[in-house]
N, CA and C atoms of all chains as a GROMACS GRO file, in nm:
protein
  576
    1UNK      N    1  -0.292  -0.771   2.795
    1UNK     CA    2  -0.288  -0.884   2.703
    1UNK      C    3  -0.326  -0.837   2.561
    2UNK      N    4  -0.431  -0.752   2.558
    2UNK     CA    5  -0.476  -0.708   2.425
    2UNK      C    6  -0.370  -0.621   2.359
    3UNK      N    7  -0.301  -0.540   2.443
    3UNK     CA    8  -0.196  -0.454   2.385
    3UNK      C    9  -0.089  -0.540   2.320
    4UNK      N   10  -0.051  -0.649   2.389
    4UNK     CA   11   0.060  -0.730   2.337
    4UNK      C   12   0.022  -0.788   2.202
    5UNK      N   13  -0.100  -0.840   2.193
    5UNK     CA   14  -0.142  -0.901   2.065
    5UNK      C   15  -0.148  -0.794   1.957
    6UNK      N   16  -0.205  -0.676   1.993
    6UNK     CA   17  -0.215  -0.568   1.894
    6UNK      C   18  -0.078  -0.526   1.846
    7UNK      N   19   0.015  -0.510   1.942
    7UNK     CA   20   0.149  -0.465   1.903
    7UNK      C   21   0.218  -0.569   1.816
    8UNK      N   22   0.199  -0.697   1.848
    8UNK     CA   23   0.263  -0.801   1.768
    8UNK      C   24   0.212  -0.792   1.624
    9UNK      N   25   0.081  -0.774   1.608
    9UNK     CA   26   0.026  -0.764   1.472
    9UNK      C   27   0.080  -0.641   1.402
   10UNK      N   28   0.089  -0.529   1.478
   10UNK     CA   29   0.135  -0.404   1.414
   10UNK      C   30   0.277  -0.421   1.364
   11UNK      N   31   0.364  -0.480   1.449
   11UNK     CA   32   0.504  -0.493   1.404
   11UNK      C   33   0.516  -0.595   1.292
   12UNK      N   34   0.429  -0.698   1.293
   12UNK     CA   35   0.429  -0.790   1.179
   12UNK      C   36   0.392  -0.717   1.052
   13UNK      N   37   0.288  -0.635   1.059
   13UNK     CA   38   0.247  -0.558   0.941
   13UNK      C   39   0.354  -0.463   0.896
   14UNK      N   40   0.424  -0.402   0.995
   14UNK     CA   41   0.531  -0.309   0.961
   14UNK      C   42   0.638  -0.379   0.881
   15UNK      N   43   0.668  -0.506   0.917
   15UNK     CA   44   0.770  -0.582   0.843
   15UNK      C   45   0.730  -0.596   0.697
   16UNK      N   46   0.601  -0.627   0.674
   16UNK     CA   47   0.560  -0.648   0.534
   16UNK      C   48   0.558  -0.517   0.456
   17UNK      N   49   0.523  -0.405   0.523
   17UNK     CA   50   0.527  -0.277   0.452
   17UNK      C   51   0.671  -0.244   0.415
   18UNK      N   52   0.763  -0.277   0.507
   18UNK     CA   53   0.907  -0.254   0.479
   18UNK      C   54   0.950  -0.336   0.359
   19UNK      N   55   0.909  -0.465   0.359
   19UNK     CA   56   0.949  -0.554   0.250
   19UNK      C   57   0.892  -0.504   0.118
   20UNK      N   58   0.768  -0.454   0.121
   20UNK     CA   59   0.707  -0.410  -0.006
   20UNK      C   60   0.776  -0.285  -0.057
   21UNK      N   61   0.818  -0.195   0.034
   21UNK     CA   62   0.892  -0.077  -0.013
   21UNK      C   63   1.026  -0.120  -0.072
   22UNK      N   64   1.091  -0.215  -0.006
   22UNK     CA   65   1.219  -0.263  -0.058
   22UNK      C   66   1.199  -0.328  -0.194
   23UNK      N   67   1.092  -0.410  -0.205
   23UNK     CA   68   1.065  -0.478  -0.331
   23UNK      C   69   1.037  -0.380  -0.442
   24UNK      N   70   0.970  -0.269  -0.410
   24UNK     CA   71   0.936  -0.172  -0.514
   24UNK      C   72   1.062  -0.115  -0.577
   25UNK      N   73   1.170  -0.106  -0.497
   25UNK     CA   74   1.293  -0.045  -0.547
   25UNK      C   75   1.380  -0.149  -0.616
   26UNK      N   76   1.390  -0.267  -0.551
   26UNK     CA   77   1.493  -0.362  -0.594
   26UNK      C   78   1.450  -0.445  -0.714
   27UNK      N   79   1.323  -0.463  -0.738
   27UNK     CA   80   1.282  -0.557  -0.843
   27UNK      C   81   1.315  -0.501  -0.981
   28UNK      N   82   1.351  -0.587  -1.078
   28UNK     CA   83   1.406  -0.538  -1.205
   28UNK      C   84   1.299  -0.487  -1.301
   29UNK      N   85   1.171  -0.527  -1.284
   29UNK     CA   86   1.077  -0.503  -1.392
   29UNK      C   87   0.944  -0.464  -1.333
   30UNK      N   88   0.855  -0.404  -1.417
   30UNK     CA   89   0.727  -0.357  -1.364
   30UNK      C   90   0.644  -0.472  -1.311
   31UNK      N   91   0.645  -0.586  -1.384
   31UNK     CA   92   0.557  -0.696  -1.344
   31UNK      C   93   0.601  -0.754  -1.212
   32UNK      N   94   0.732  -0.758  -1.186
   32UNK     CA   95   0.775  -0.809  -1.056
   32UNK      C   96   0.743  -0.708  -0.946
   33UNK      N   97   0.753  -0.580  -0.980
   33UNK     CA   98   0.723  -0.479  -0.876
   33UNK      C   99   0.575  -0.481  -0.840
   34UNK      N  100   0.491  -0.517  -0.934
   34UNK     CA  101   0.348  -0.516  -0.900
   34UNK      C  102   0.319  -0.625  -0.797
   35UNK      N  103   0.404  -0.731  -0.794
   35UNK     CA  104   0.390  -0.829  -0.685
   35UNK      C  105   0.413  -0.762  -0.550
   36UNK      N  106   0.519  -0.678  -0.547
   36UNK     CA  107   0.554  -0.615  -0.418
   36UNK      C  108   0.437  -0.532  -0.369
   37UNK      N  109   0.373  -0.459  -0.463
   37UNK     CA  110   0.265  -0.371  -0.417
   37UNK      C  111   0.140  -0.451  -0.388
   38UNK      N  112   0.099  -0.536  -0.482
   38UNK     CA  113  -0.030  -0.602  -0.468
   38UNK      C  114  -0.036  -0.696  -0.351
   39UNK      N  115   0.071  -0.766  -0.323
   39UNK     CA  116   0.061  -0.871  -0.220
   39UNK      C  117   0.115  -0.826  -0.086
   40UNK      N  118   0.244  -0.790  -0.082
   40UNK     CA  119   0.300  -0.773   0.053
   40UNK      C  120   0.251  -0.643   0.114
   41UNK      N  121   0.223  -0.543   0.032
   41UNK     CA  122   0.173  -0.419   0.091
   41UNK      C  123   0.032  -0.439   0.144
   42UNK      N  124  -0.048  -0.518   0.072
   42UNK     CA  125  -0.183  -0.546   0.120
   42UNK      C  126  -0.178  -0.621   0.253
   43UNK      N  127  -0.090  -0.721   0.261
   43UNK     CA  128  -0.081  -0.798   0.386
   43UNK      C  129  -0.031  -0.708   0.498
   44UNK      N  130   0.066  -0.620   0.467
   44UNK     CA  131   0.115  -0.531   0.572
   44UNK      C  132   0.005  -0.441   0.623
   45UNK      N  133  -0.075  -0.387   0.531
   45UNK     CA  134  -0.184  -0.299   0.574
   45UNK      C  135  -0.287  -0.376   0.655
   46UNK      N  136  -0.317  -0.500   0.611
   46UNK     CA  137  -0.416  -0.580   0.685
   46UNK      C  138  -0.368  -0.605   0.827
   47UNK      N  139  -0.238  -0.640   0.841
   47UNK     CA  140  -0.188  -0.672   0.976
   47UNK      C  141  -0.186  -0.548   1.064
   48UNK      N  142  -0.141  -0.435   1.009
   48UNK     CA  143  -0.133  -0.315   1.094
   48UNK      C  144  -0.273  -0.272   1.136
   49UNK      N  145  -0.367  -0.270   1.039
   49UNK     CA  146  -0.503  -0.226   1.076
   49UNK      C  147  -0.566  -0.327   1.171
   50UNK      N  148  -0.538  -0.457   1.150
   50UNK     CA  149  -0.591  -0.556   1.243
   50UNK      C  150  -0.535  -0.538   1.381
   51UNK      N  151  -0.404  -0.510   1.390
   51UNK     CA  152  -0.343  -0.488   1.521
   51UNK      C  153  -0.403  -0.367   1.589
   52UNK      N  154  -0.428  -0.259   1.513
   52UNK     CA  155  -0.487  -0.139   1.575
   52UNK      C  156  -0.630  -0.166   1.617
   53UNK      N  157  -0.702  -0.246   1.538
   53UNK     CA  158  -0.840  -0.277   1.577
   53UNK      C  159  -0.841  -0.358   1.707
   54UNK      N  160  -0.748  -0.454   1.717
   54UNK     CA  161  -0.741  -0.534   1.840
   54UNK      C  162  -0.703  -0.445   1.958
   55UNK      N  163  -0.607  -0.354   1.932
   55UNK     CA  164  -0.561  -0.265   2.040
   55UNK      C  165  -0.674  -0.169   2.081
   56UNK      N  166  -0.757  -0.130   1.984
   56UNK     CA  167  -0.862  -0.035   2.017
   56UNK      C  168  -0.979  -0.096   2.090
   57UNK      N  169  -0.995  -0.228   2.083
   57UNK     CA  170  -1.105  -0.292   2.156
   57UNK      C  171  -1.234  -0.280   2.078
   58UNK      N  172  -1.347  -0.306   2.148
   58UNK     CA  173  -1.476  -0.314   2.080
   58UNK      C  174  -1.540  -0.176   2.073
   59UNK      N  175  -1.493  -0.092   1.977
   59UNK     CA  176  -1.558   0.038   1.961
   59UNK      C  177  -1.603   0.053   1.817
   60UNK      N  178  -1.676   0.162   1.791
   60UNK     CA  179  -1.725   0.184   1.654
   60UNK      C  180  -1.608   0.204   1.560
   61UNK      N  181  -1.504   0.275   1.609
   61UNK     CA  182  -1.392   0.302   1.518
   61UNK      C  183  -1.318   0.174   1.486
   62UNK      N  184  -1.316   0.078   1.579
   62UNK     CA  185  -1.253  -0.050   1.545
   62UNK      C  186  -1.332  -0.119   1.435
   63UNK      N  187  -1.465  -0.102   1.438
   63UNK     CA  188  -1.546  -0.160   1.330
   63UNK      C  189  -1.512  -0.095   1.197
   64UNK      N  190  -1.494   0.038   1.201
   64UNK     CA  191  -1.458   0.108   1.076
   64UNK      C  192  -1.321   0.062   1.030
   65UNK      N  193  -1.233   0.037   1.126
   65UNK     CA  194  -1.100  -0.013   1.088
   65UNK      C  195  -1.112  -0.146   1.017
   66UNK      N  196  -1.201  -0.231   1.065
   66UNK     CA  197  -1.219  -0.360   0.996
   66UNK      C  198  -1.277  -0.338   0.858
   67UNK      N  199  -1.360  -0.233   0.845
   67UNK     CA  200  -1.413  -0.201   0.712
   67UNK      C  201  -1.300  -0.165   0.617
   68UNK      N  202  -1.208  -0.077   0.666
   68UNK     CA  203  -1.094  -0.040   0.580
   68UNK      C  204  -1.014  -0.164   0.547
   69UNK      N  205  -0.996  -0.247   0.650
   69UNK     CA  206  -0.912  -0.367   0.632
   69UNK      C  207  -0.967  -0.453   0.520
   70UNK      N  208  -1.101  -0.476   0.523
   70UNK     CA  209  -1.160  -0.560   0.418
   70UNK      C  210  -1.150  -0.491   0.283
   71UNK      N  211  -1.173  -0.358   0.282
   71UNK     CA  212  -1.172  -0.285   0.155
   71UNK      C  213  -1.033  -0.288   0.093
   72UNK      N  214  -0.929  -0.262   0.175
   72UNK     CA  215  -0.792  -0.264   0.119
   72UNK      C  216  -0.756  -0.406   0.080
   73UNK      N  217  -0.799  -0.505   0.160
   73UNK     CA  218  -0.768  -0.643   0.128
   73UNK      C  219  -0.826  -0.685  -0.006
   74UNK      N  220  -0.943  -0.633  -0.040
   74UNK     CA  221  -1.002  -0.666  -0.170
   74UNK      C  222  -0.957  -0.569  -0.278
   75UNK      N  223  -0.946  -0.439  -0.242
   75UNK     CA  224  -0.926  -0.338  -0.346
   75UNK      C  225  -0.785  -0.330  -0.396
   76UNK      N  226  -0.687  -0.342  -0.307
   76UNK     CA  227  -0.549  -0.323  -0.350
   76UNK      C  228  -0.506  -0.425  -0.455
   77UNK      N  229  -0.532  -0.556  -0.434
   77UNK     CA  230  -0.496  -0.649  -0.541
   77UNK      C  231  -0.573  -0.622  -0.669
   78UNK      N  232  -0.699  -0.581  -0.656
   78UNK     CA  233  -0.778  -0.554  -0.778
   78UNK      C  234  -0.717  -0.439  -0.856
   79UNK      N  235  -0.677  -0.334  -0.783
   79UNK     CA  236  -0.618  -0.218  -0.852
   79UNK      C  237  -0.488  -0.259  -0.920
   80UNK      N  238  -0.406  -0.337  -0.850
   80UNK     CA  239  -0.279  -0.379  -0.910
   80UNK      C  240  -0.304  -0.469  -1.030
   81UNK      N  241  -0.410  -0.550  -1.020
   81UNK     CA  242  -0.443  -0.637  -1.135
   81UNK      C  243  -0.484  -0.553  -1.254
   82UNK      N  244  -0.567  -0.449  -1.230
   82UNK     CA  245  -0.610  -0.365  -1.342
   82UNK      C  246  -0.489  -0.298  -1.406
   83UNK      N  247  -0.397  -0.254  -1.323
   83UNK     CA  248  -0.279  -0.184  -1.376
   83UNK      C  249  -0.192  -0.281  -1.456
   84UNK      N  250  -0.174  -0.402  -1.405
   84UNK     CA  251  -0.088  -0.498  -1.475
   84UNK      C  252  -0.152  -0.540  -1.606
   85UNK      N  253  -0.287  -0.552  -1.606
   85UNK     CA  254  -0.353  -0.589  -1.732
   85UNK      C  255  -0.340  -0.477  -1.834
   86UNK      N  256  -0.349  -0.352  -1.784
   86UNK     CA  257  -0.331  -0.240  -1.877
   86UNK      C  258  -0.191  -0.244  -1.937
   87UNK      N  259  -0.091  -0.275  -1.852
   87UNK     CA  260   0.046  -0.280  -1.904
   87UNK      C  261   0.059  -0.392  -2.006
   88UNK      N  262  -0.002  -0.507  -1.975
   88UNK     CA  263   0.010  -0.621  -2.067
   88UNK      C  264  -0.061  -0.589  -2.199
   89UNK      N  265  -0.182  -0.526  -2.186
   89UNK     CA  266  -0.261  -0.497  -2.307
   89UNK      C  267  -0.185  -0.403  -2.399
   90UNK      N  268  -0.115  -0.304  -2.343
   90UNK     CA  269  -0.047  -0.210  -2.433
   90UNK      C  270   0.096  -0.257  -2.458
   91UNK      N  271   0.113  -0.388  -2.462
   91UNK     CA  272   0.236  -0.452  -2.512
   91UNK      C  273   0.359  -0.401  -2.440
   92UNK      N  274   0.350  -0.390  -2.303
   92UNK     CA  275   0.467  -0.354  -2.224
   92UNK      C  276   0.553  -0.478  -2.213
   93UNK      N  277   0.678  -0.475  -2.265
   93UNK     CA  278   0.753  -0.601  -2.278
   93UNK      C  279   0.789  -0.654  -2.140
   94UNK      N  280   0.810  -0.787  -2.130
   94UNK     CA  281   0.836  -0.854  -2.002
   94UNK      C  282   0.986  -0.878  -1.990
   95UNK      N  283   1.045  -0.839  -1.878
   95UNK     CA  284   1.188  -0.857  -1.854
   95UNK      C  285   1.218  -1.004  -1.837
   96UNK      N  286   1.335  -1.051  -1.884
   96UNK     CA  287   1.368  -1.191  -1.857
   96UNK      C  288   1.517  -1.199  -1.829
   97UNK      N  289   1.556  -1.299  -1.748
   97UNK     CA  290   1.695  -1.308  -1.705
   97UNK      C  291   1.783  -1.359  -1.818
   98UNK      N  292   1.723  -1.412  -1.925
   98UNK     CA  293   1.805  -1.467  -2.034
   98UNK      C  294   1.884  -1.355  -2.101
   99UNK      N  295   1.968  -1.389  -2.200
   99UNK     CA  296   2.068  -1.290  -2.249
   99UNK      C  297   1.997  -1.164  -2.297
  100UNK      N  298   1.873  -1.177  -2.349
  100UNK     CA  299   1.808  -1.059  -2.406
  100UNK      C  300   1.760  -0.964  -2.297
  101UNK      N  301   1.749  -1.011  -2.172
  101UNK     CA  302   1.683  -0.932  -2.068
  101UNK      C  303   1.766  -0.813  -2.026
  102UNK      N  304   1.719  -0.692  -2.053
  102UNK     CA  305   1.791  -0.573  -2.004
  102UNK      C  306   1.720  -0.526  -1.878
  103UNK      N  307   1.800  -0.476  -1.779
  103UNK     CA  308   1.738  -0.436  -1.651
  103UNK      C  309   1.672  -0.300  -1.670
  104UNK      N  310   1.540  -0.294  -1.650
  104UNK     CA  311   1.472  -0.165  -1.668
  104UNK      C  312   1.501  -0.073  -1.552
  105UNK      N  313   0.321   0.320   2.550
  105UNK     CA  314   0.243   0.257   2.444
  105UNK      C  315   0.235   0.348   2.322
  106UNK      N  316   0.198   0.478   2.351
  106UNK     CA  317   0.190   0.567   2.235
  106UNK      C  318   0.328   0.591   2.177
  107UNK      N  319   0.434   0.575   2.261
  107UNK     CA  320   0.569   0.593   2.206
  107UNK      C  321   0.596   0.487   2.100
  108UNK      N  322   0.549   0.364   2.129
  108UNK     CA  323   0.570   0.257   2.030
  108UNK      C  324   0.494   0.289   1.902
  109UNK      N  325   0.369   0.336   1.919
  109UNK     CA  326   0.292   0.370   1.798
  109UNK      C  327   0.359   0.483   1.723
  110UNK      N  328   0.417   0.579   1.798
  110UNK     CA  329   0.486   0.691   1.732
  110UNK      C  330   0.606   0.638   1.655
  111UNK      N  331   0.677   0.540   1.714
  111UNK     CA  332   0.790   0.480   1.643
  111UNK      C  333   0.746   0.416   1.514
  112UNK      N  334   0.636   0.340   1.520
  112UNK     CA  335   0.586   0.273   1.399
  112UNK      C  336   0.546   0.378   1.297
  113UNK      N  337   0.479   0.486   1.343
  113UNK     CA  338   0.436   0.590   1.248
  113UNK      C  339   0.558   0.655   1.184
  114UNK      N  340   0.665   0.677   1.263
  114UNK     CA  341   0.785   0.739   1.204
  114UNK      C  342   0.846   0.648   1.100
  115UNK      N  343   0.852   0.517   1.128
  115UNK     CA  344   0.911   0.424   1.030
  115UNK      C  345   0.830   0.427   0.901
  116UNK      N  346   0.696   0.425   0.915
  116UNK     CA  347   0.612   0.425   0.794
  116UNK      C  348   0.626   0.558   0.721
  117UNK      N  349   0.643   0.668   0.799
  117UNK     CA  350   0.661   0.798   0.732
  117UNK      C  351   0.791   0.797   0.652
  118UNK      N  352   0.897   0.737   0.710
  118UNK     CA  353   1.023   0.730   0.634
  118UNK      C  354   1.007   0.639   0.513
  119UNK      N  355   0.926   0.536   0.526
  119UNK     CA  356   0.907   0.445   0.413
  119UNK      C  357   0.834   0.512   0.299
  120UNK      N  358   0.760   0.620   0.329
  120UNK     CA  359   0.687   0.686   0.221
  120UNK      C  360   0.783   0.756   0.124
  121UNK      N  361   0.909   0.777   0.167
  121UNK     CA  362   1.005   0.842   0.077
  121UNK      C  363   1.049   0.746  -0.034
  122UNK      N  364   1.046   0.615  -0.003
  122UNK     CA  365   1.097   0.517  -0.101
  122UNK      C  366   1.020   0.523  -0.233
  123UNK      N  367   0.885   0.526  -0.234
  123UNK     CA  368   0.817   0.533  -0.363
  123UNK      C  369   0.849   0.660  -0.440
  124UNK      N  370   0.891   0.768  -0.371
  124UNK     CA  371   0.926   0.890  -0.447
  124UNK      C  372   1.040   0.859  -0.542
  125UNK      N  373   1.136   0.777  -0.496
  125UNK     CA  374   1.246   0.738  -0.586
  125UNK      C  375   1.190   0.664  -0.706
  126UNK      N  376   1.096   0.571  -0.679
  126UNK     CA  377   1.040   0.495  -0.791
  126UNK      C  378   0.962   0.585  -0.884
  127UNK      N  379   0.892   0.686  -0.830
  127UNK     CA  380   0.814   0.776  -0.917
  127UNK      C  381   0.908   0.857  -1.005
  128UNK      N  382   1.020   0.902  -0.947
  128UNK     CA  383   1.112   0.986  -1.025
  128UNK      C  384   1.186   0.900  -1.126
  129UNK      N  385   1.238   0.784  -1.081
  129UNK     CA  386   1.326   0.707  -1.169
  129UNK      C  387   1.250   0.608  -1.254
  130UNK      N  388   1.123   0.582  -1.221
  130UNK     CA  389   1.049   0.476  -1.287
  130UNK      C  390   1.058   0.485  -1.438
  131UNK      N  391   1.109   0.384  -1.511
  131UNK     CA  392   1.123   0.399  -1.656
  131UNK      C  393   0.989   0.419  -1.725
  132UNK      N  394   0.888   0.342  -1.684
  132UNK     CA  395   0.760   0.355  -1.756
  132UNK      C  396   0.656   0.419  -1.665
  133UNK      N  397   0.546   0.461  -1.727
  133UNK     CA  398   0.442   0.529  -1.648
  133UNK      C  399   0.377   0.433  -1.552
  134UNK      N  400   0.380   0.302  -1.586
  134UNK     CA  401   0.317   0.204  -1.496
  134UNK      C  402   0.392   0.197  -1.363
  135UNK      N  403   0.527   0.208  -1.368
  135UNK     CA  404   0.601   0.207  -1.241
  135UNK      C  405   0.562   0.328  -1.157
  136UNK      N  406   0.539   0.439  -1.225
  136UNK     CA  407   0.505   0.560  -1.148
  136UNK      C  408   0.370   0.542  -1.080
  137UNK      N  409   0.276   0.479  -1.148
  137UNK     CA  410   0.144   0.459  -1.085
  137UNK      C  411   0.159   0.364  -0.967
  138UNK      N  412   0.250   0.265  -0.981
  138UNK     CA  413   0.275   0.176  -0.867
  138UNK      C  414   0.327   0.254  -0.747
  139UNK      N  415   0.422   0.347  -0.774
  139UNK     CA  416   0.476   0.426  -0.664
  139UNK      C  417   0.366   0.506  -0.597
  140UNK      N  418   0.276   0.565  -0.677
  140UNK     CA  419   0.168   0.645  -0.619
  140UNK      C  420   0.077   0.556  -0.536
  141UNK      N  421   0.053   0.433  -0.586
  141UNK     CA  422  -0.033   0.342  -0.510
  141UNK      C  423   0.026   0.306  -0.375
  142UNK      N  424   0.160   0.286  -0.374
  142UNK     CA  425   0.223   0.249  -0.246
  142UNK      C  426   0.218   0.368  -0.150
  143UNK      N  427   0.238   0.490  -0.205
  143UNK     CA  428   0.230   0.607  -0.114
  143UNK      C  429   0.091   0.620  -0.057
  144UNK      N  430  -0.012   0.591  -0.138
  144UNK     CA  431  -0.149   0.600  -0.088
  144UNK      C  432  -0.172   0.503   0.026
  145UNK      N  433  -0.122   0.380   0.009
  145UNK     CA  434  -0.144   0.281   0.115
  145UNK      C  435  -0.072   0.322   0.243
  146UNK      N  436   0.052   0.375   0.225
  146UNK     CA  437   0.122   0.423   0.345
  146UNK      C  438   0.047   0.538   0.410
  147UNK      N  439  -0.017   0.620   0.329
  147UNK     CA  440  -0.090   0.735   0.386
  147UNK      C  441  -0.206   0.686   0.472
  148UNK      N  442  -0.272   0.578   0.427
  148UNK     CA  443  -0.383   0.525   0.508
  148UNK      C  444  -0.331   0.483   0.644
  149UNK      N  445  -0.218   0.412   0.644
  149UNK     CA  446  -0.163   0.363   0.771
  149UNK      C  447  -0.124   0.480   0.860
  150UNK      N  448  -0.062   0.582   0.800
  150UNK     CA  449  -0.019   0.697   0.881
  150UNK      C  450  -0.140   0.765   0.944
  151UNK      N  451  -0.247   0.781   0.864
  151UNK     CA  452  -0.366   0.848   0.917
  151UNK      C  453  -0.416   0.777   1.040
  152UNK      N  454  -0.430   0.644   1.031
  152UNK     CA  455  -0.488   0.571   1.143
  152UNK      C  456  -0.394   0.574   1.262
  153UNK      N  457  -0.263   0.562   1.236
  153UNK     CA  458  -0.168   0.562   1.348
  153UNK      C  459  -0.170   0.697   1.419
  154UNK      N  460  -0.173   0.806   1.342
  154UNK     CA  461  -0.176   0.938   1.406
  154UNK      C  462  -0.305   0.952   1.486
  155UNK      N  463  -0.414   0.895   1.433
  155UNK     CA  464  -0.538   0.901   1.509
  155UNK      C  465  -0.524   0.834   1.643
  156UNK      N  466  -0.456   0.719   1.646
  156UNK     CA  467  -0.441   0.649   1.773
  156UNK      C  468  -0.344   0.722   1.864
  157UNK      N  469  -0.242   0.789   1.806
  157UNK     CA  470  -0.143   0.855   1.892
  157UNK      C  471  -0.207   0.974   1.962
  158UNK      N  472  -0.287   1.056   1.887
  158UNK     CA  473  -0.340   1.178   1.947
  158UNK      C  474  -0.481   1.158   2.002
  159UNK      N  475  -0.525   1.030   2.011
  159UNK     CA  476  -0.654   0.998   2.072
  159UNK      C  477  -0.768   1.071   2.005
  160UNK      N  478  -0.758   1.097   1.876
  160UNK     CA  479  -0.872   1.150   1.799
  160UNK      C  480  -0.910   1.041   1.699
  161UNK      N  481  -0.943   0.922   1.752
  161UNK     CA  482  -0.954   0.804   1.666
  161UNK      C  483  -1.066   0.820   1.565
  162UNK      N  484  -1.184   0.875   1.612
  162UNK     CA  485  -1.299   0.874   1.520
  162UNK      C  486  -1.271   0.956   1.395
  163UNK      N  487  -1.212   1.076   1.414
  163UNK     CA  488  -1.194   1.163   1.298
  163UNK      C  489  -1.098   1.098   1.198
  164UNK      N  490  -0.983   1.045   1.252
  164UNK     CA  491  -0.881   0.998   1.159
  164UNK      C  492  -0.922   0.869   1.091
  165UNK      N  493  -1.003   0.785   1.160
  165UNK     CA  494  -1.045   0.661   1.093
  165UNK      C  495  -1.137   0.695   0.977
  166UNK      N  496  -1.224   0.796   0.995
  166UNK     CA  497  -1.309   0.835   0.882
  166UNK      C  498  -1.224   0.887   0.766
  167UNK      N  499  -1.121   0.967   0.799
  167UNK     CA  500  -1.031   1.015   0.692
  167UNK      C  501  -0.969   0.896   0.620
  168UNK      N  502  -0.928   0.795   0.697
  168UNK     CA  503  -0.859   0.681   0.636
  168UNK      C  504  -0.955   0.604   0.545
  169UNK      N  505  -1.081   0.592   0.586
  169UNK     CA  506  -1.178   0.523   0.499
  169UNK      C  507  -1.192   0.598   0.367
  170UNK      N  508  -1.206   0.731   0.377
  170UNK     CA  509  -1.224   0.810   0.254
  170UNK      C  510  -1.101   0.797   0.165
  171UNK      N  511  -0.983   0.801   0.227
  171UNK     CA  512  -0.861   0.798   0.147
  171UNK      C  513  -0.838   0.661   0.085
  172UNK      N  514  -0.880   0.555   0.157
  172UNK     CA  515  -0.863   0.420   0.100
  172UNK      C  516  -0.946   0.407  -0.027
  173UNK      N  517  -1.070   0.456  -0.023
  173UNK     CA  518  -1.155   0.448  -0.142
  173UNK      C  519  -1.096   0.532  -0.254
  174UNK      N  520  -1.049   0.654  -0.217
  174UNK     CA  521  -0.995   0.745  -0.319
  174UNK      C  522  -0.874   0.682  -0.386
  175UNK      N  523  -0.787   0.624  -0.308
  175UNK     CA  524  -0.665   0.566  -0.363
  175UNK      C  525  -0.698   0.452  -0.458
  176UNK      N  526  -0.795   0.366  -0.417
  176UNK     CA  527  -0.831   0.253  -0.501
  176UNK      C  528  -0.888   0.301  -0.634
  177UNK      N  529  -0.984   0.394  -0.626
  177UNK     CA  530  -1.048   0.442  -0.749
  177UNK      C  531  -0.944   0.508  -0.840
  178UNK      N  532  -0.852   0.585  -0.776
  178UNK     CA  533  -0.752   0.654  -0.858
  178UNK      C  534  -0.668   0.558  -0.939
  179UNK      N  535  -0.618   0.452  -0.874
  179UNK     CA  536  -0.530   0.360  -0.947
  179UNK      C  537  -0.608   0.291  -1.058
  180UNK      N  538  -0.733   0.251  -1.030
  180UNK     CA  539  -0.809   0.179  -1.133
  180UNK      C  540  -0.839   0.270  -1.251
  181UNK      N  541  -0.873   0.398  -1.223
  181UNK     CA  542  -0.907   0.489  -1.333
  181UNK      C  543  -0.784   0.514  -1.421
  182UNK      N  544  -0.668   0.532  -1.358
  182UNK     CA  545  -0.547   0.556  -1.437
  182UNK      C  546  -0.516   0.431  -1.519
  183UNK      N  547  -0.537   0.314  -1.459
  183UNK     CA  548  -0.510   0.190  -1.534
  183UNK      C  549  -0.602   0.181  -1.654
  184UNK      N  550  -0.730   0.216  -1.635
  184UNK     CA  551  -0.823   0.209  -1.749
  184UNK      C  552  -0.781   0.308  -1.858
  185UNK      N  553  -0.736   0.426  -1.816
  185UNK     CA  554  -0.696   0.526  -1.916
  185UNK      C  555  -0.573   0.477  -1.994
  186UNK      N  556  -0.476   0.420  -1.921
  186UNK     CA  557  -0.353   0.376  -1.988
  186UNK      C  558  -0.384   0.260  -2.081
  187UNK      N  559  -0.480   0.177  -2.043
  187UNK     CA  560  -0.512   0.063  -2.128
  187UNK      C  561  -0.566   0.113  -2.263
  188UNK      N  562  -0.658   0.211  -2.256
  188UNK     CA  563  -0.718   0.259  -2.381
  188UNK      C  564  -0.614   0.336  -2.461
  189UNK      N  565  -0.524   0.409  -2.395
  189UNK     CA  566  -0.428   0.493  -2.467
  189UNK      C  567  -0.338   0.406  -2.552
  190UNK      N  568  -0.307   0.280  -2.503
  190UNK     CA  569  -0.213   0.196  -2.577
  190UNK      C  570  -0.264   0.162  -2.715
  191UNK      N  571  -0.399   0.153  -2.732
  191UNK     CA  572  -0.449   0.105  -2.862
  191UNK      C  573  -0.447   0.214  -2.967
  192UNK      N  574  -0.455   0.342  -2.925
  192UNK     CA  575  -0.469   0.445  -3.029
  192UNK      C  576  -0.338   0.462  -3.107
   0.00000   0.00000   0.00000
């Protein structure tokens, strides 16, 4: 039973990691790509690590896995936020779909 | 069971190639830092998955903890540097 739940979480997380890699390539601008990294990659990592922790059962390493899970869940969006603020501060222009918008 | 984990690890390993395209083609330096950040996150997942596949869970989970912290600090430090560089 525990394996099934763990595997379901792992494959769910794998889907989000896939989507974030796709988003990193397909999105037209840096600010949209930072969404792909900050949000869906964090969720993918949380789900995969959660699935492995469930699959591993009640051991010390599962506790450490939960530690990584919390750290990535808090740290990854923070890092992406710092990067996006740096881009905004140094006047990195924002792409727009209107006539002026060129695809970067 | 480990075959399924190996499959997941292979898919994530193949996904690590995608940010290399973004790092090479990325128009601005910020895109390149994004690509590096995504590779770091994939590396954490690969470390833990390999740990579970080869039943050396304790060693690889510790590696993953260290690498998660390293990756986070790296992206923030580069962001701080790029922020200050823009003003000069």
